[in-house]
N, C-alpha and C positions, 0 to 999 in steps of 0.2 A: 320341533318339540324339545324343550330343555328338560333333561332328566336330572332330578335333584335328590340328594341325600342330606338329611339334617342330623347334625351331631348335637347332643344335648336335647334329643328329640322329645323326651318326656318331661322336660322342664317348662316353665312358663313361656319363655321366648321360643323354645322349640315347637311348642304346641301352636303358638301364634303363627310362626313361619309355615309350619306344616299345613295349617288351614288355608292360608293364602295360596300356597303352591297347589294344594289339592283342588282349589276352586278356579285356578287360572287355566284358561283354555289352551294356552301355549306352553304349559309346563306339565311335567309328570312327576309326582312324588313316588320314588322307587324304594324308599326305606329310611331307616334312622339308626343312629348310634347312641348308646347311653351306657350307664353303669350296669343296667340290668336289661333283661329281655322284655319285650312288650309289643304294642302295636301303636301306630300313628296313622289315624284315618285309614284303617284297614291295610296298612303296609307294615312289613316286618321291621322291628327294632331289635338290633343285636347288641350284645355287650362289646365294649371298646376293644377287648382282647381279640375279637374276631374281625376287626375292621379291614384288614388286608384282604382276607378271603371274601368278605362282603362286597367290597369295592370291585374286586376282580369279577365277581359274579354279576353284580347289578350294572356295572359299567356306566355310572352316572356321568353327566357332563360337569356337574359342579357339586361341591360339598359346602354347606353353610354351617359354620361353627359358632355357637354361643354357649360356651361351657365355662371352665376355669382354666387358668393359665397352664398348669402342668398337663392337664388332659389335652388342651388345645394344641400344644406343641407336638404331642404324639400323633394327634389326628392330622395335623398339617403335614408332618413327615410322611404319614401313610398315604395321604392324598397325592402328594408330590411323587411318591414311588409309583403310584398307579395312574399317573397322568390325568388327575382330576383337578379342574380349576377350583379355586377357593374363594369363599366369602368369610372373613373372620371378624366377628364383632366382640370377641372375648377381650377383656382388658386385664391389667395387672401383671403384664410380662416384665421380667427382669431384663436388664441389658444383655445378659448372657443368653436368655431365651430368645430375645429379638435377633441376636446373631445367628442362633440355630435356625430360626424361622427363615431368615434371609438366605442362608446357605441352602436350605431345602427347596425354596421357591425359585430363586433367581436362575434363569436358564432352563427351568423344568416345566413350570406351569404358571399361568396367570393367576394373580391373587389380589383381591381388593381387601385391604386390612384397614379398619377404621375404628376409632374409639367410640364413634357414634354414627349410625346410618340414617338418622333422621334428616330429611331434606331441610327442615327448619333449622336444625343445629348447624348444619354446614353453612347456611346463609348467616346465621348468628356468628360463627367463627369469622366469616368475611367482614361483618360489621365491626367486630372487635378489632380486627387487624386495621381497618380504616380509621377507627376512632383512636387507636394507639398511635398511629402515625401523626395525627393532628394534635394529640393531647399528651405529648411526652413529658410535660412539666407538671402534670396533675398527679395526685396520689391515686393509687390503684388498689382496689380490694376485690377479691374473687370469692364468691360464695356458691356452694353447691349443696343440694339436699336430695337424699334417696331413701328408699324403704329400709326398714330395720334389718333386713337380711343381706344387704349388699356387703360383700367381703372386703373389697379394696377401697382405700381412702387415701388421698382424694380420688374421685372418680377418674376414669380414663378421659372423659370429656373435659374435666377441669385441668388435667395435666396437659391436654392439647391446648387449652386456653393459655396456660402458663408458657408453653413452648412458643405460641404466637406472640405473646407479650415480650418474651426474651428476644425474639428475632427483631421486633420493632423498637423496643426500648433499650436493648442491651440487657445483659444478665444482671438481675437484681436479687438481693437476699429475699428469701421467702419466710414470712412469719406465719407459722401454722397455729393460729389462735394466739390470743394474748392473755396474760395474767400478771397481776402485780403492777408495779410502776414501770411502764414501758413507753418512753417518749418515742413518737414516730420519727423515723428517718426516711430513707429512700427505698424501703422494702415494699414488697407486695404482700398484703395480708391474704391469707387463705383460710377459709372457714368451712367446716364440714358439718352437716346436719344429717343425722340418721334417725328415722322414726316412721312408724305406721306403714302405710302402703304408698308413700310418695314415689311416683314413677321416675321423675327426674327434673329437678329445677337447677338452673345455672344462671348466674348473673355476674357482671363485671361493672364495678362502680368506679368512675373517674371523677375524683373530687378536687375541685379547684377553689380558689377564694370566691365566695359569693355565688357559686353554682356547682351543681353536680349533674353528671350525665350517667345514666345507667342503661346498659344493654343487657337484656335478659331473654331467656327461653324457658318455657315450661311445657313439659310433656304430660298429657292427661291419660294416655293409654299406650301400652307397649306396642300396640299395632303400628305406631309411627316408625319404630325401629325395624319391625318385621317387614313392613312395606318397603322401606328403603333397602333392606338386605335383599329382598326378592328383586327389586329393580336392578340392583347391582349384579345379581346372579344372571339376569338376562343380558346385561352389558358385557360381562367378563368373558363369556364363552367365545373362544376363537381369537382372543387378544394375544399379543406377544407375551412370552413367559417372563414376567417380572412382577414386582409389587406395585400396586396402584392404591390410590386413596379414593374416598367418596367424592372428593372434589373433581377427580378425573371423570367419574361417572356422570356428574352433573355439569361438566364443562365449565367449572369455575376456576 
């Protein structure tokens, strides 16, 4: 039985994850962390200031974090101090925060950290990588769309797309939107849409003379991210203490 604590427990993603864990026959939801007290499927949710005492008391196998960058760093450090494995889907970390996370995790606990836990998105990244290898002389444009409340832009998933493209194509200038007279050069265009309740759309356009190839992924429900995170939680327990990606979980 995998014992799970969810941080960001009272948010939209936390609630989705909590429901899946609560219904899973091989998992036990033992509580949650958030900015305020509450309950998550009849389990206790405590304020983040009490996280160390809570983890010490509940002794979970894994903590799943979908919060915001500043809070996530502190949650990760607390989990590492208490020997709790980690699933981190929070995005928007600065380079300095990533260094802090690596220092907390490496050699202490296993952690799966990914900008997107959707199985489909991880296959999408693989397809983007393969397309970039074959279409290096094509123009490339990246577009992403999310709901109006998303704080970071571009999304973590889009940033991962750009990292993949840089590895395959070499580092290119990024044009974040265009305005005025802008003759296209060898840059990668990046376009961000925010509105309504869009769960998450990502596409990469490879445009050549006389043809275009577009690779895209669209999420219709946050459950796809929650399901992937729970799948990773089952996988991570007992692994060697270091940082993994969702590609490791899926054997990609």
